[in-house]
N, C-alpha and C positions, 0 to 999 in steps of 0.2 A: 583420323581427324583430319579436314582441309585443311593445310597450311600450316600445320604444326609439326612438328620435330621432337619427340620425349624423350631426353637425354637425363642423367641423375647430374644433379646441382653441382656445382664443384664444394659449394659451402659443404654439402651433408655429411660428410664424412671429417668433419672438424671435430677435434678433438675436445674442444672445450664446451663444444653446443651438439649434443648429441641429436637435439630433435630441427635442427636446421630444416627448411625447406627442400624437400629431396627429388621434385618434379621439375626440371627444367623443359622450357621449350622455346621455339621461334614462334611469335605472332606478327603473322605477316603483314596484318592491317596496320599495326602500330610500328611495325620494322622495329621491333625489338626482343629481345631476350624474355621470359616471362617466368616466374619460378609458381607454382601452385602451393600454396598452404594449406596442409590438409591439417584435420583437429588432432591438438596436440602440439603441433608444428610452430615454429617462427622463424623469419629471418631480418637481419640487418644486413643493410649494404648502402655503398655509395656509387655504386653504378648506376648506368643511367637504363633500367631495367623497369619491369613490372612484376610487381606483388599481387597476386590476385588469390583469390579464395571464394567457394560457394559454401552461403551459410542458409542454416534454419532458423534452429532456437539457439545456435553457438553464437560467440559475439567475436567480433576482430576489434581488433585495437591497433590503428596505423598512429604510431609517433615518429616526428622529426623533429630534428634538430635545422631550423632554415638557413642561420648563418653557415655551418659545413654542409648542407645537403646531405645529413646523413639520415635515411628513416629507416622504420623494420615496420612489420608486424605478425600479429599473432592470431591464434584461434583456439578458444577456447569452450568446452563441453559443461562444464557445472562451475559453478562459483567460489568454492572453498575445498580447503582438503577435506579428506575422510576423517572417520574415526581414528584413524591411525596415521601418526605425523608421515607424511608423504616429503618433506620439503626437499628432498635431494634424490626421491628415485618417482616423484610423477612424470615426469618427462614432457611437462606442459599441458596436461590432462585438466588441472583444475586453475581457476581464475588466480589465485594468489601467487602460483607458481609459476604460471605462463608471464603474470605479469613482472616478477621477477627477474626471469630471462631475458623478456626484451629489453626491461630499462638497463641491465646489464650488460645485454649484447651494447647498446646503445652507447652507454657509458665506455665499455672497452672499446669501440670502434673509434672514441673520441670527441662522442658530444658532450654537451654540458646539459646536466640535469636543469638548470635555470631556464636554458632555454626549450627544453622539451614541449611541444604541441601535439595533442591526440585529436583523433577523428574516429569516433564510434558507428558500429554498423552491426548491424543482425539482432537477434534475441525474438525471433516472428514465433507466432504460434504454429507450428506446422506437423508438430508430433502427435496422433493423437493420442497415443498412450502415454506421452510426457505433457501434456498441455494441463491435464489436473493438477501436475506437480508445480507446476507454474516456474519451470525452468527458464524459458526465455526471459521471463519478468526479474528473475534473480539473478541472472548473468547481468540484465542490464542495470540494476541497482547496485551489484556488484562494483562492477567496471566503474560508474559514476564517482561510487564513494571513493573508491581507492585511486581514482585520478584528482578527486576533491583532497582526500587526507595527504598525498604528495604534490598537493600544487600545482600539478599539469592543466594549464588552460587547454580546455576542449572547445575547439575551431569547430567542429560540425558535426551531426550525429545523423542517421538515419535507421531508427529501431523500433522494433515493434511492429506489431501488423500481423496479418496471416498469410504472409507470403515468404520464398525463401529470395538470397540477394545473389547476386554474382557481383562481387567488388575487383576494381581494378586500381591500384594504388601504382602512383609515379611517384617513386621516393627524391627523384632529384627536383622535380618541382612540385609538389605536395597534392597535385592534382587527382582526384579520388573519382571513379567514373562508377555508377552503382546502377545497376541494372536489375529492375523487380521481374521476378518468375513468375511465371504463371503457372497452376496447381500442378500443371504435366510436366514443367520443366523444373520444378522444385523436385522432380523424384530421385535425384541424383544426392541433394543435400539431405531428404528425407532416408535414404537408403543410408548413406554414410553416419548421420547420424543415430541411427538405429542398431546399426551394428557396432558404431563404437562405445553405444550405452551399452550396450548387450556385453561388449568385454571389459568394461568397467567393473560390471558385477562381478563377471568371472574368472579373472585373471589376476593373480596375485602381483601385487607391487612389486618389482624386481629391477625397475630401471630402464625395461626395454621399452621400444618405440613401436607401436603400433602404426602401419602404415596400409591404404588400398586405394587401387586404381578407381 
């Protein structure tokens, strides 16, 4: 990909954060390092970098402490834990665990819970086999309910619809760039989410982190 150099993110092997963003590259257009957040991952930083992801039915929550300029993003596929408790093993697959990971990561980095602000993205109806399940809508409803319960202010949201999205979050400033993807350009998110959904059904929950390019 022109203008991008892929390498491992420094935070990817952090012992306390097994599902930190694992793909780091240089964005020549914005002249910053960027970390791509895949389904089940999250990342928290105070560096002047970009956190980016591509979403279909998944939802990404961007959190920020505007005083300390600490920001983080997650990317989850399903709203709540499955029938078996997976609070310590889900590795960010489910919204409940993904939000706990993100908030705890923010607090460990020094952010104040009382200052946290959120922006929400995704939840599109892009996967034919999953549309009937209402996964995108369920993810949206979960994210809004969770943040309301935690009394975290939602500053902006771009949710629902029938298209995928590319999200670029600048943690230092709080700026978010959103690109609505055409059906052909949404293929990446559709394929990733379909594969991830298949793995959720077939792979036992043992704390592994599932990544794909």
